[in-house]
RODO-2510 file (C-alpha; in nm, 4 decimals, decimal comma):
residues 367
     n   res          X          Y          Z
     1     m     0,0000     0,0000     0,0000
     2     e     0,2847     0,2401     0,0850
     3     k     0,4490     0,1692    -0,2511
     4     e     0,1234     0,2416    -0,4333
     5     n     0,0774     0,5655    -0,2381
     6     e     0,4235     0,6842    -0,3411
     7     k     0,3316     0,6107    -0,7033
     8     m     0,0164     0,8142    -0,6590
     9     y     0,2077     1,1179    -0,5302
    10     a     0,4710     1,0844    -0,8033
    11     c     0,1964     1,0759    -1,0634
    12     w     0,0466     1,3910    -0,9117
    13     l     0,3858     1,5649    -0,9336
    14     d     0,4014     1,4731    -1,3013
    15     h     0,0861     1,6728    -1,3613
    16     v     0,2009     1,9943    -1,1894
    17     p     0,2240     2,2514    -1,4749
    18     g     0,5677     2,3876    -1,5618
    19     l     0,7657     2,1497    -1,3409
    20     w     1,0660     2,0168    -1,5348
    21     r     1,1802     1,6573    -1,5040
    22     t     1,5258     1,7768    -1,3896
    23     q     1,3590     1,9653    -1,1043
    24     k     1,1495     1,6617    -1,0089
    25     n     1,4564     1,4345    -1,0136
    26     l     1,6510     1,6806    -0,8005
    27     l     1,3675     1,7169    -0,5492
    28     l     1,3381     1,3386    -0,5296
    29     k     1,7080     1,3103    -0,4470
    30     m     1,6750     1,5822    -0,1827
    31     y     1,3601     1,4569    -0,0078
    32     g     1,3683     1,0831    -0,0792
    33     s     1,0049     1,0220    -0,1664
    34     p     0,7200     1,1761    -0,3690
    35     s     0,4998     1,2004    -0,0573
    36     c     0,7610     1,4179     0,1146
    37     m     0,7789     1,6348    -0,1957
    38     y     0,4007     1,6695    -0,1923
    39     q     0,4095     1,7973     0,1679
    40     l     0,6516     2,0840     0,0949
    41     s     0,5269     2,4188     0,2212
    42     e     0,4808     2,7247     0,0023
    43     r     0,7787     2,8879     0,1706
    44     e     1,0033     2,5873     0,0974
    45     l     0,8800     2,5730    -0,2615
    46     t     0,9500     2,9433    -0,3102
    47     q     1,3082     2,8932    -0,1940
    48     l     1,3528     2,5944    -0,4240
    49     l     1,1580     2,6917    -0,7368
    50     g     1,0882     3,0639    -0,7132
    51     a     0,7684     3,2476    -0,6276
    52     d     0,5906     3,1982    -0,9603
    53     r     0,6326     2,8221    -0,9759
    54     a     0,5605     2,7820    -0,6077
    55     d     0,2328     2,9633    -0,6619
    56     i     0,1427     2,7354    -0,9555
    57     w     0,2248     2,4283    -0,7422
    58     m     0,0021     2,5423    -0,4554
    59     q    -0,2859     2,6359    -0,6870
    60     f    -0,2679     2,2948    -0,8537
    61     k    -0,2605     2,1278    -0,5109
    62     r    -0,5879     2,2994    -0,4225
    63     y    -0,7389     2,2105    -0,7591
    64     k    -0,6315     1,8447    -0,8112
    65     q    -0,6011     1,5672    -0,5556
    66     p    -0,3481     1,2819    -0,6035
    67     e    -0,6224     1,0197    -0,5619
    68     e    -0,8275     1,1768    -0,8385
    69     i    -0,5439     1,1724    -1,0944
    70     y    -0,4300     0,8218    -1,0061
    71     e    -0,7808     0,6800    -1,0237
    72     v    -0,8210     0,8060    -1,3811
    73     l    -0,4883     0,6457    -1,4728
    74     k    -0,5985     0,3070    -1,3396
    75     r    -0,9415     0,3364    -1,4985
    76     d    -0,7810     0,3834    -1,8398
    77     g    -0,5718     0,0666    -1,8010
    78     l    -0,2387     0,2488    -1,7744
    79     s     0,0546     0,1538    -1,5522
    80     y     0,3063     0,3892    -1,3958
    81     t     0,6536     0,3827    -1,2476
    82     y     0,8923     0,6570    -1,1376
    83     y     1,2680     0,7028    -1,0985
    84     g     1,2875     0,5978    -0,7341
    85     e     1,0985     0,2719    -0,7779
    86     s     1,2548    -0,0720    -0,8247
    87     e     1,0557    -0,1533    -1,1400
    88     f     1,1721     0,1650    -1,3144
    89     p     1,3937     0,0443    -1,6041
    90     k     1,7571     0,0304    -1,4976
    91     k     1,8716     0,1323    -1,8461
    92     l     1,6757     0,4567    -1,8173
    93     r     1,8005     0,5301    -1,4667
    94     e     2,1599     0,5249    -1,5878
    95     i     2,1362     0,7789    -1,8724
    96     p     2,1943     1,1554    -1,8560
    97     d     1,8647     1,3457    -1,8369
    98     a     1,6762     1,0402    -1,7139
    99     p     1,2950     1,0565    -1,7159
   100     f     1,1305     1,1196    -1,3811
   101     s     0,8610     0,8691    -1,4655
   102     i     0,7207     0,6345    -1,7265
   103     y     0,3608     0,5622    -1,8233
   104     y     0,2979     0,2396    -2,0074
   105     k     0,0334     0,0035    -2,1362
   106     g     0,1140    -0,3651    -2,1641
   107     q     0,4584    -0,4472    -2,0258
   108     l     0,7997    -0,2837    -1,9921
   109     p     1,0960    -0,4385    -2,1785
   110     r     1,2588    -0,7261    -1,9944
   111     e     1,5885    -0,6275    -1,8375
   112     d     1,7416    -0,9741    -1,8687
   113     e     1,6875    -1,0117    -2,2452
   114     p     1,8681    -0,8343    -2,5311
   115     a     1,6970    -0,5510    -2,7158
   116     v     1,7589    -0,3805    -3,0494
   117     a     1,6174    -0,0399    -3,1407
   118     m     1,5323    -0,0294    -3,5104
   119     i     1,5053     0,3211    -3,6551
   120     g     1,4918     0,4821    -3,9971
   121     a     1,3134     0,6998    -4,2487
   122     r     0,9413     0,7660    -4,2522
   123     r     0,9567     0,7815    -4,6307
   124     y     1,1305     0,4597    -4,7193
   125     s     1,2382     0,2732    -5,0293
   126     e     1,1399    -0,0811    -5,1211
   127     y     1,4909    -0,1849    -5,0193
   128     g     1,4432    -0,0212    -4,6775
   129     r     1,1100    -0,1944    -4,6237
   130     y     1,2555    -0,5288    -4,7218
   131     m     1,5597    -0,4979    -4,4937
   132     a     1,3508    -0,3741    -4,2000
   133     e     1,1241    -0,6776    -4,2250
   134     y     1,4140    -0,9157    -4,2805
   135     f     1,6120    -0,7952    -3,9753
   136     a     1,3095    -0,7575    -3,7466
   137     d     1,1831    -1,1046    -3,8351
   138     r     1,5185    -1,2712    -3,7692
   139     l     1,5955    -1,0780    -3,4500
   140     a     1,2495    -1,1142    -3,2966
   141     g     1,2369    -1,4790    -3,3999
   142     s     1,5560    -1,5267    -3,1992
   143     g     1,3998    -1,3855    -2,8840
   144     i     1,5475    -1,0351    -2,9164
   145     q     1,3170    -0,7490    -2,8174
   146     i     1,2534    -0,4801    -3,0801
   147     i     1,2235    -0,1179    -2,9639
   148     s     1,1007     0,1612    -3,1904
   149     g     0,8790     0,4682    -3,2104
   150     m     0,5598     0,3282    -3,3672
   151     a     0,5988     0,5906    -3,6422
   152     m     0,5147     0,5628    -4,0090
   153     g     0,7858     0,4062    -4,2219
   154     i     1,0737     0,1945    -4,0940
   155     d     0,9621     0,2101    -3,7274
   156     g     0,6192     0,0646    -3,7893
   157     i     0,7401    -0,1819    -4,0521
   158     s     1,0022    -0,3207    -3,8112
   159     q     0,7574    -0,3554    -3,5246
   160     r     0,4904    -0,5254    -3,7345
   161     a     0,7465    -0,7754    -3,8635
   162     a     0,8673    -0,8449    -3,5079
   163     l     0,5123    -0,9162    -3,3925
   164     r     0,4435    -1,1400    -3,6935
   165     a     0,7528    -1,3401    -3,5982
   166     g     0,5998    -1,4024    -3,2567
   167     g     0,8450    -1,1733    -3,0790
   168     r     0,8000    -0,8837    -2,8374
   169     s     0,8136    -0,5220    -2,9418
   170     y     0,7787    -0,1942    -2,7527
   171     g     0,6688     0,1406    -2,8935
   172     v     0,7996     0,4606    -2,7337
   173     l     0,5554     0,7431    -2,8038
   174     g     0,6021     1,1152    -2,8630
   175     s     0,2612     1,1716    -2,7060
   176     g     0,0724     1,0529    -2,4009
   177     p     0,0501     0,6744    -2,3572
   178     d    -0,3188     0,6836    -2,4471
   179     v    -0,2805     0,8970    -2,7613
   180     i    -0,2333     0,6957    -3,0804
   181     y    -0,0134     0,8732    -3,3340
   182     p    -0,0349     0,8355    -3,6228
   183     n    -0,3967     0,7215    -3,6007
   184     s    -0,3405     0,4860    -3,8950
   185     n    -0,1244     0,2761    -3,6595
   186     k    -0,4130     0,2011    -3,4229
   187     d    -0,3907    -0,1703    -3,5025
   188     l    -0,0166    -0,1655    -3,4315
   189     y    -0,0752     0,0166    -3,1009
   190     e    -0,3211    -0,2513    -2,9911
   191     a    -0,0911    -0,5336    -3,1039
   192     l     0,2028    -0,3830    -2,9141
   193     c    -0,0056    -0,3574    -2,5962
   194     a    -0,0904    -0,7266    -2,6287
   195     q     0,2536    -0,8521    -2,7350
   196     g     0,4912    -0,6053    -2,5692
   197     g     0,3986    -0,2546    -2,4649
   198     v     0,3704     0,1162    -2,5398
   199     i     0,5715     0,3604    -2,3303
   200     s     0,5718     0,7369    -2,2746
   201     e     0,7141     0,9867    -2,0271
   202     s     0,4331     1,2330    -2,1113
   203     v     0,1181     1,2451    -1,9015
   204     p    -0,1961     1,0866    -2,0481
   205     g    -0,3766     1,3050    -2,2980
   206     t    -0,0597     1,4784    -2,4211
   207     q    -0,0902     1,5420    -2,7940
   208     p     0,2081     1,4788    -3,0263
   209     l     0,4310     1,7860    -3,0548
   210     a     0,7535     1,8249    -3,2553
   211     a     0,9500     1,9102    -2,9392
   212     l     0,8533     1,5797    -2,7759
   213     f     1,0042     1,3508    -3,0401
   214     p     1,3776     1,4175    -2,9757
   215     q     1,3051     1,3526    -2,6060
   216     r     1,1221     1,0346    -2,7045
   217     n     1,4209     0,9236    -2,9132
   218     r     1,6597     0,9241    -2,6164
   219     i     1,4304     0,6697    -2,4474
   220     i     1,4227     0,4485    -2,7581
   221     s     1,8022     0,4267    -2,7640
   222     a     1,8326     0,3950    -2,3859
   223     l     1,6024     0,0918    -2,3650
   224     a     1,8103    -0,0946    -2,6246
   225     d     2,1517    -0,2578    -2,6184
   226     v     2,2005    -0,1875    -2,9884
   227     v     2,0621     0,0812    -3,2190
   228     l     2,0189    -0,0376    -3,5776
   229     v     1,9782     0,2252    -3,8519
   230     v     1,7910     0,0678    -4,1407
   231     e     1,7611     0,3601    -4,3819
   232     a     1,8273     0,7342    -4,3434
   233     k     1,8990     1,0427    -4,5508
   234     e     2,2166     1,2421    -4,4950
   235     k     2,0215     1,5032    -4,2969
   236     s     1,7733     1,3003    -4,0986
   237     g     1,6133     1,3043    -3,7555
   238     t     1,7257     0,9429    -3,7284
   239     l     2,0830     1,0644    -3,6885
   240     i     1,9834     1,2596    -3,3766
   241     t     1,8881     0,9282    -3,2172
   242     v     2,2281     0,7900    -3,3185
   243     d     2,4035     1,0779    -3,1400
   244     m     2,1991     1,0085    -2,8278
   245     a     2,2786     0,6375    -2,8485
   246     l     2,6514     0,7085    -2,8645
   247     e     2,6275     0,9424    -2,5645
   248     q     2,4531     0,6620    -2,3756
   249     g     2,7239     0,4110    -2,4675
   250     r     2,5050     0,2023    -2,6961
   251     e     2,6407     0,0083    -2,9934
   252     v     2,5320     0,1513    -3,3296
   253     y     2,4855    -0,0719    -3,6341
   254     v     2,3972     0,0367    -3,9854
   255     i     2,2577    -0,1514    -4,2836
   256     p     2,4640    -0,0443    -4,5872
   257     g     2,2839     0,0910    -4,8914
   258     r     2,3588     0,1756    -5,2524
   259     c     2,5797     0,4813    -5,3001
   260     t     2,3309     0,6349    -5,5450
   261     d     2,0280     0,6134    -5,3128
   262     a     1,9394     0,9311    -5,1213
   263     l     1,7822     0,7220    -4,8453
   264     s     2,1105     0,5379    -4,7911
   265     q     2,3375     0,8434    -4,7721
   266     g     2,2898     0,8826    -4,3962
   267     c     2,3661     0,5139    -4,3391
   268     n     2,6743     0,5157    -4,5594
   269     k     2,8002     0,8333    -4,3920
   270     l     2,7709     0,6651    -4,0515
   271     l     2,9728     0,3720    -4,1843
   272     r     3,2483     0,6082    -4,2965
   273     q     3,2484     0,7575    -3,9478
   274     g     3,3093     0,4159    -3,7933
   275     a     2,9656     0,2681    -3,7239
   276     n     2,9335    -0,1100    -3,7330
   277     a     2,8016    -0,2629    -4,0544
   278     a     2,5188    -0,5162    -4,0261
   279     v     2,4804    -0,7249    -4,3403
   280     t     2,2747    -0,9906    -4,1635
   281     p     2,1021    -1,0054    -3,8232
   282     e     2,3535    -1,2727    -3,7259
   283     d     2,6289    -1,0078    -3,7477
   284     i     2,4741    -0,8247    -3,4526
   285     i     2,4018    -1,1405    -3,2536
   286     a     2,7588    -1,2698    -3,2979
   287     d     2,9289    -0,9346    -3,2252
   288     m     2,7258    -0,8826    -2,9072
   289     g     2,7919    -1,2381    -2,7908
   290     w     2,4255    -1,2964    -2,7212
   291     i     2,3394    -1,6511    -2,6203
   292     l     1,9863    -1,7245    -2,7294
   293     k     1,7553    -1,9089    -2,4939
   294     g     1,6753    -2,2714    -2,5659
   295     d     1,7251    -2,3836    -2,9218
   296     a     1,5982    -2,0602    -3,0758
   297     k     1,7558    -1,9878    -3,4109
   298     p     1,7189    -1,6779    -3,6259
   299     g     1,4374    -1,6695    -3,8740
   300     k     1,1159    -1,8523    -3,9393
   301     k     1,1432    -2,2133    -4,0447
   302     i     0,8768    -2,2590    -4,3074
   303     k     0,8807    -2,5564    -4,5400
   304     l     0,8484    -2,4572    -4,9070
   305     s     0,8139    -2,6484    -5,2316
   306     e     1,1120    -2,6585    -5,4662
   307     v     0,9605    -2,4078    -5,7083
   308     a     0,8689    -2,1659    -5,4258
   309     e     1,2281    -2,1783    -5,2952
   310     s     1,3580    -2,1054    -5,6471
   311     i     1,1269    -1,8042    -5,6745
   312     c     1,2438    -1,6784    -5,3326
   313     r     1,6049    -1,6790    -5,4501
   314     i     1,5072    -1,4700    -5,7520
   315     l     1,3119    -1,2189    -5,5427
   316     e     1,5971    -1,1753    -5,2922
   317     t     1,7525    -0,9082    -5,5173
   318     t     1,4569    -0,6957    -5,6315
   319     p     1,0788    -0,7275    -5,6788
   320     k     0,9799    -0,8778    -6,0155
   321     t     0,6741    -0,9407    -6,2285
   322     q     0,5575    -1,2936    -6,3045
   323     d     0,7020    -1,2688    -6,6580
   324     e     1,0386    -1,1553    -6,5198
   325     i     1,0393    -1,4471    -6,2764
   326     l     0,9701    -1,6886    -6,5618
   327     m     1,2562    -1,5370    -6,7642
   328     e     1,4965    -1,5712    -6,4683
   329     l     1,3974    -1,9339    -6,4185
   330     r     1,4584    -2,0070    -6,7885
   331     k     1,8029    -1,8446    -6,7618
   332     q     1,8742    -2,0831    -6,4774
   333     r     1,7491    -2,3684    -6,7006
   334     a     1,4752    -2,4580    -6,4572
   335     s     1,2119    -2,6774    -6,6218
   336     y     0,9029    -2,5567    -6,4335
   337     l     0,5745    -2,5215    -6,6162
   338     v     0,3963    -2,1852    -6,6093
   339     s     0,1219    -2,3439    -6,3981
   340     e     0,3846    -2,4661    -6,1479
   341     v     0,5345    -2,1166    -6,1185
   342     c     0,1861    -1,9712    -6,0634
   343     q     0,1293    -2,2313    -5,7923
   344     g     0,4646    -2,1420    -5,6326
   345     l     0,3752    -1,7722    -5,6277
   346     l     0,0385    -1,8511    -5,4730
   347     e     0,2130    -2,0625    -5,2087
   348     l     0,4419    -1,7732    -5,1144
   349     e     0,1455    -1,5362    -5,0883
   350     m    -0,0613    -1,7786    -4,8826
   351     k     0,2272    -1,8311    -4,6376
   352     g     0,2839    -1,4568    -4,6061
   353     i     0,6353    -1,4721    -4,7514
   354     a     0,5663    -1,2635    -5,0624
   355     e     0,2974    -1,0253    -5,1799
   356     r     0,1943    -0,8757    -5,5112
   357     i     0,2003    -0,4957    -5,5336
   358     g     0,1413    -0,3112    -5,8612
   359     g     0,2023    -0,6216    -6,0709
   360     q     0,5318    -0,7076    -5,8993
   361     y     0,6012    -0,9746    -5,6404
   362     h     0,7826    -0,8506    -5,3284
   363     l     0,9616    -1,0798    -5,0827
   364     l     0,8503    -0,9880    -4,7294
   365     y     1,1381    -1,1670    -4,5596
   366     m     1,4118    -1,4163    -4,6369
   367     v     1,3598    -1,7809    -4,5520
***
């Protein structure tokens, strides 16, 4: 009961207008508990925060009770932890500018299991989509947690692939934990809550603002052991997350791209600056020395017919039309009938390994 009461007071402090997280962290160090902070007199607050902020604090105290705020939180199915509590993520406690508190729905990432943050462009290429799905599928299928921002583009693609692989993924939001942004990712939000979690340091109801996303990014990198850049332009917000990851002592890996692709210029620049290259997910696993639990091995093990496997090898390079696939098979002197190739393509679609978009077949992940 005492532990829950301290959470309640910490949650109340989070809602005090104009109180910075650095001030809350400092007050917590000085007074030891949120309940002691709540009991501070107006005179003490004036000495600590100044007259204006002390006045705001006292007005808010008269207006909102801790029980009232905490009850709404519980009613909405949200969980809460703060810096001084044992369940507060250790990785977050250790970084500069640590959050005072975390709101979440679902679960928090497991401290005893490896985690990779997958980040990249919102506007992505087909290559970027393919590599995001390939890496997320293999990593999540190996029991590695995937952290990202639930954004459009590479973030969402990576997290969906991780969930499809049966793994756990966690979305760190640039809004309140109950605010879905973008709204088109509502299904992803719900899937993350069921098969991982969504996390935010902003109070419930906070709408997405540009200033909140760089702060969000430091939490994405902090919760991971490795930050993997899938695709990024030379001047990209993704690179801000990389800088934060390096400050936090995280390993940074980059998927190389073609020199002529604008969306690979940021990745290739990072490689020139000394970032680690990740050609396969196994590169990361081996370099980090991760020992996977049980007999887990990277990737899905799906049995395919001979013709379906042949088509997969052709699609590994670039998407192709059915006619182009037939031409490639003839070049390889494969003796499949047209009907057999059609059956192989249908098999890949039915098993979720490939899909047809605009007349071309795209491989969703390598098998």
